[in-house]
N, C-alpha and C positions, 0 to 999 in steps of 0.2 A: 529479593531478586526478581519478584514477579514483574516489576517494572521493566526489566531487561527483556523478558519474554515478549511482552507486547511491543516494545520498541524494536526488538529484533525482527519480529514479524513484519512490521511496517518498513523496516530499514529506512526510516525517514530521518532527514537531517534538518535541524532547525535552520531557518533562513536568517542567520545572524552572523556578525563578524565585522571586520574592519575594512573590508573591500580589498584586502591585499591578495594579489594573485599568487597562488601557491606554486612557486617554481621548484625546480629540482633541488634536492638537498642531499648531502653526503654522497656516497658512492653508488654507482650504477650496478644493478644485479641482473645478469642475464640468466634466463631459465629455459630458453627454447631449444638450445643445441644448434647443430649445424643447419644451415639453410634459412636462418631467420632473416626476414627482410628488414631493410633499414630505410630511413627517409631518403638517403642518397640513392638507393637502388630502385625506389618506386616513385614514379612521377606523382606530383602532388595531386593530380586529378583522381588518383586511385586511393588517396588517403583521406579518411573521414576523421576530422578532429572534433571531438565531442567534449563540451564543457558540462560538468555536473557539479552539484553542490557537495562540498566536502572540506574537511580540515585534515591537513597532513598529520597533525599531532595525534589524531584519533583513527588513522587509517588502519584497516584490518584486512588481512589476506585470507584468513581461514573462513570458508563459507559456512562453517558450523558454529562460529562465534558471533557475538554481537556485531552487526554491520551498521555502524553509526552514520556512515556517509552514503548519500545517493551514489557517489562515484564508486564506492566499494560494491554496492549492490549491482551496479551496471557491469563492472569488471567480472564479478563472479558469474553473472548471468550469461556473459559472452563466452566464458571458458567452459563452465559446467552447465548441464541441463537439469531442469526440474522434471518431475514426472509429468506434470500438466501445467498449463498456463491459462490466463484469461484471454478470451478472444475479443475482437472488436465488437461483435454482436452477441456472442455466446458467453455464458458465465465461465465455462471451462472447455478447453480444446486440447488436443494431444500435443506433446512435446517429445520427450524421450519415450514415453509410452504411447503407442499408436491406438490402443483400444483397451477396454477394461470391462469386466462383468462382475456382478454380485452373485456368488454361489449360494449364499444364504444370508439371513439378516446381519450376520457378523463377519462374514468372510468375503474377501474380494480377490480377484485375479487381475493383474496388470500385464499386458503383453508389450515387450520391447519393440520399438519401431524397426521395420525391416531395414537392413543396411546400416544400422547405428554402429559407428566406429569411433574408437578413441583416437586422439591426436598422434599416438605412437603407431597407429595402423592396426591394432588389435580390435576385435569385435567386442562390443558391449554385451556382456552376458548377465544372466540372472544372478550369478555369484557376485559380480561387481555391485549390482544394485542392492543385494542383501547386505553385503559388507558395508556399503555406504550408509544405508538407512540405519543399520544397527550402530554404526559409529556415531552418526548424528544423534540418535536417541539415547546414547550412553550418558549424555548430559541431560538431566531431568529438565533443565531450563528449555530444552528444545522440544518438549512434548507437544507444544502447541502447533509445531510444524506439520506433524502427522499423528493424529490421534489413534494410534494402533498399539497393540501390545508388542514390544520389541522382540520377545522370544517367539512370537508367532510368525515373524517374517522369514520366509523360506523360498528356496528355488523349487520350481516344478518343471524341470526341463531347462534347456539352455536359454530360453527366451521368455519364460513366464515366472512372475513373482507373485506369491500368495501372502496375504497378511490379514490379520483379524483385529477387530475392534472389541473392546470389553463389553460394549452394549450395541444393540442394533444401530446401524448408521448407514443410511442410504445416500449420504452426501460426501463420502470420502474422496472421490475424484476432485471435487471442488476444493476440499480442505487440503489437498495435496499440491495445490498450486504454488509455483514460484520459488519456494524456499527449500524444496526437497532435492538439493543438488546431489548428483551422482558422480563420484570419482572412480577412477580405475582402482581396483582392489590393491592395497598396499602402497598407493601413491600418497603424496602429501600436498598441502597448500603451498609449501615452499618450492616444490618441483611438481607443478600441477599437470595432471593428465586428465583432460576432460573430453567430452564428445560434442561440445558446443560449436557454433558456427565460426568461432575465432580461437586461435591458439596464442598463448602468451609468448611474447618475445622478450619483454623486459618489464620490470616493476621497480619504481623508486619512490618511496614515501607517498604512496597514494596515486601517483601517475603511472599509467601503463601504456605500453605499445603492444598491439596484438596483430597477428596476420591472419588472413583468410584461411579457413580449413577447407581445402578443395574437395575432400571426401566426405563432407558433411551430408548426413542422410536426408536432410530437409532441403529448403531453398538455399542454394549456395550463395554466399554473400556477394553483393553487387560492388563492393569496394575491396581493394587488396589489403588495406590496413585500416585499423581503427586506433586512434590515439585518444585515451581518456585523460582529461585534465581536470583536477578538482579546483573549485573556486569557493571562497568563504562566503560570498554573497552574490545575489542576483545582479547587482549593479556592476560589479567587476566582470562577471561573466558576460553580461550584455555588451559592455564596452569592448571586451575581447572579440566578440562576434562582429561588432561594427568596424573594428580596426583590422579585421581579416585574420586574427590569430586562431580562431576556431570557426568551424562550419555549422555547428549545431549547439544550441544552448538549451539543455533539458530542464524542464520545470522552472523556467525563468520567471513566471508569474505575471499577473495582470498589469502591474505598474510598468514593468519592462515592456510588455506588449504595447501599452499606450504610447510609450516613448518612441516606438519604431513604426507606428501606424503611418501609412503614406510613403514609407521608404520602399522603393521598388526593388532594392537589392535584398530585402529581408522578407521572408514569408512567416506568417503567424499560424501555428498549428494548434487548433483547439481540440482537446480531447474531452468531450462532454462527460459530465457526471464522474469526474476523475477522483475527487476526494470529498470528504465531509468534515466540517468543523462545528460540531454540535455544542450547545450549552448543556451541561450535565448537572442534574439535580439529584441529590441523595434522597432515596425514597423510604428508607427504613426508619430513619429518625432525623431529628433536626427540623429547622424551620420550613423545609420544602417537602416534608413527609406527607403532608395533607395534599391529596390529589387536586383539590380545588385551587391551591396555591400554584401548583405546577401548571394547571390549565390557565390560570390567570396570566402567568408569564408568557405562555404560548400565544395567548390572545392579544398580548400587549405589543408584540413586535410587528414592524412593517418590514416584511421579508424582502420586497423588491428594493426598498431603500438601503437595506444592509448590503445587498449585492452591488448596488451602484456605488455606495460610499466605500465599502471595504474591498470589493473585488473589481472595481472599475467596470462593472457590467459583465465580467467574465464568469458567469455562473447562472444557475437556474433556481427559482424559488422551490422550496420543498415544504412538506406538510408533516413534519415530526415523525417520519418513518425512515429508518436507516436502510440504505440500499436502493437509492432512487433510480439506478439504471437497470434494475431488475425488470425483465420482460413481463413479470406477473405482478408488478406494482399496482395497487388498487387506486386508480385515478379518481375514484369517487370520494376519497377521503381528502377533503380540502379544508384548510383552516384559514379564515380571513380575520383581519384585525378587528377587534371589538373592545375598545377601551372601556366603555360603560359596563359591559358584562364582566370584564376583568376586574374592575373595581368592586363590583357586587360580590364576586367570588372571594376576593380578599376579605371583604367585610364578613361574609358568611363564615369564613375560616378563622375569623378573629386574628388575622395576621398582624403582627406588630410592625407598623409603618414608621415608628419612631426610631427604629434601629437602622444602622447601615450594615449591609451584608457584603462581605468580601467575595469577589469573583476572580478566581486565580486563572492565570494563563501563562503558558510558556510558548514563545514564538517558534513554532515548528513549520508553519505553512504561510505562504503569502496571504496577507489580509487577516490573519488570525487575531492579532491584538486589536486591529482596527474594528473588526466585527464586534468584539466584545465591548468596545467603547461605544459603538453605535447603539447596541442593545441597552447598555447602561443609560444612555441618553434617552432612548425611547421609553423605557419603563418609568421614567420620572412622571409621565402622564398618568400613571395609575397610583402614584404616590410612593413608589418603591425607590429606595436609594441603594445603588450598587457601587462598590469601590473596586475598580479593576486593578488587580495586583499582579504585576509581571514577576515571574520567577525564572531562575535559570533551570535548565533541564534536570540537573541532578536533584535539586531541591524539590522540583515539581513532582518527579516520579518517586522520590523517597517519602515525601510528606503529604502530598496533595492527591495524587491520582488514586482513585478508588476509596479515598478517605474523607475528602472535604465535602461540605454541604453544597458548594456551588463552584464549578470550574469549567474550563473549556477543554474539549478533547480534540483529537485530530486522528483521522484514519485515512491512509493513502489508498484505500480501495472503497468502492461504493456501488458495486454491481450486483449484490445479492442480499435479499432480505433474510434468507435462511442462514447465510454466513454470520450476520450480526446476531441473529437469534441465538445461535450456538455460542458465539464468542463473548457477548456482553449482556444478553438479556435472560438467558436461561438461569434459573436459580443456582445451578451448580457451576456456572461458567467461572473459570479462573480469572477472567478479566471483566468481572461484573462491575462496571464503572459506577452504577447507580444504586448498588445493593438492592436491586429489583428481584423480588422473589414472589411471583404471582402464581398461585397454584394452578389456575386455569391455563395460563401461558405455558407453564412447565409441562402440563399434561399434553397439551396440543403439540408442543415441540417433540415430546417423546413419540407421539404418533407419527410425526414427520419422519423421524429417524427409523421407525419400524416399517414404514410403507415403501414399496417399490413402484407404486402406481403413480405416474406423473400427474394425472388429473386430480387424484386424491391429494397429492402433495401440494398442488397449486391451491386447492380449496382450503387446506389447512393453513397454508401461508397467508391467505386472505384473512383468516381468523386471527392469526398472530398479529397481522398488521393493524387490525381494528383495536386489539388490546393495547398495542404500542401507541397508537394514535390517541387513545382515551386516557391511559393511566401510567405510561412509562415515565422515566425520569429524563427523557431527552427532548430538547427543543431543537429540532432539525430545521433551521431556517432556510437552508439552501444547499445546493451542491456546487462545489467549485469546479470550474473547467481546469483541466491540465493545460498549461500554456507553454509550448516549446517555440523557440525562435530558430529559424534556419536560413542559411544563405539560399538565394533564389535558384541556384543551380542544383539543389538537392531534390530528389523525388523518392517516392516509396516510403515516406516517413510513417512510423507506426501511429495508428489512431486509437488503439485500445486504451481504455482508461487505466488509472493506477500505474502499477509497475509493468503493465503491458508495454510501456515505452522502452523497455530494455531490449525488445526484439528488433535489433538493428540490421538483420541480414537482408531485409528487403530494400534498404536504402541504396540509392545510386547517386553518383556525383557526375554531373556533365562537365 
């Protein structure tokens, strides 16, 4: 079940399917009560129709369960609020919590935003937050969402929540981003009462209609309604945008963007450093356990060519460090292609070039499979033969992820070096994709968690980056842009990377 934890965090939907538009199925279910707005009652100018990737068959309403679709993540984020969220320029910014402080190395206080109100008119209290977080963490598969001890979560007055980590952790506000949804105490996913900028009107098999919550404590939404419509693939979603069925196509991808370039009715929104699609090499054993082999692979690739061929240019070259949007990224660590050196390293490592090595991939993100095929083509120049093997999502996460010698990963966030240090590189990380267990790295990361001095943390982060650059199991060839497509009459579209795109309250429709 570890695979579900990682996928639930990402809430990422594979860009696959038949291109069939997911229309309404079976009966309509109303959940908003009296006063719910309808399409007939609200002029179209005030309705934002959003297309998001998703399959009706796997739609999920419960925010504490696996959210397999982008559309599910969007709907949940509009109804309920997380403690914190990523910002356009900052790693973490307030959402339901307006501020926080660390009382000691293992204890944190979070203060609820002034005026935070549920959709039923009641105030959000610390008791609601405590109940929600404990409900979420009652499922051990959700421990990744908030690394605190469930029994430690408690109210300290009406608007303050206290929680403790098992070990010192200076990064908790960042780790509380996006998925820590708060519900009204005693409410349910079927009859949701949240505090987000929109209130649910109806939900039917993955599609949802929501109305503006006028008493929202933050920026009150610029449109009266949001309709979320799932699509099985980007092509169908883009066609719906072009035909006027939707106003915004989220995560449409680079190929879709190329198809609308020059169309004055459509604007292309690029969210830089949105996601990362690394090549992952197992470090503990197997053919890539020798650091010289891993370095050879990193030296063999032409990063700019991968971006052009797999992402149609919608990306930025990277240098084998996860978290390329981090403001503390060490720009001095640069790796250029060197085929001769790569060949020499393989020879020194006595690497078997007679064998063919499988490279597994499941198509979760635009350009993912294409990128692996480009890499396989490029490494032929150093004498290595890679066989790109496509797998369905279930097989990939059951049999390949964290186990195979060579495979492709995908993370729908890419703005923090320390996030990845804790999630996939620390020796004790539950999602250690490369079986990386470097004593020096582990020790430095422990120092990060123990420190509350920003300058010291930044220095330690640079040390972690150098180790990752030199001997980790990641080939991070580039960062993918998030590419949304919107009708020209929309403004205020979110620019934050990753799932920052769900923050739709700033959008206006002319």
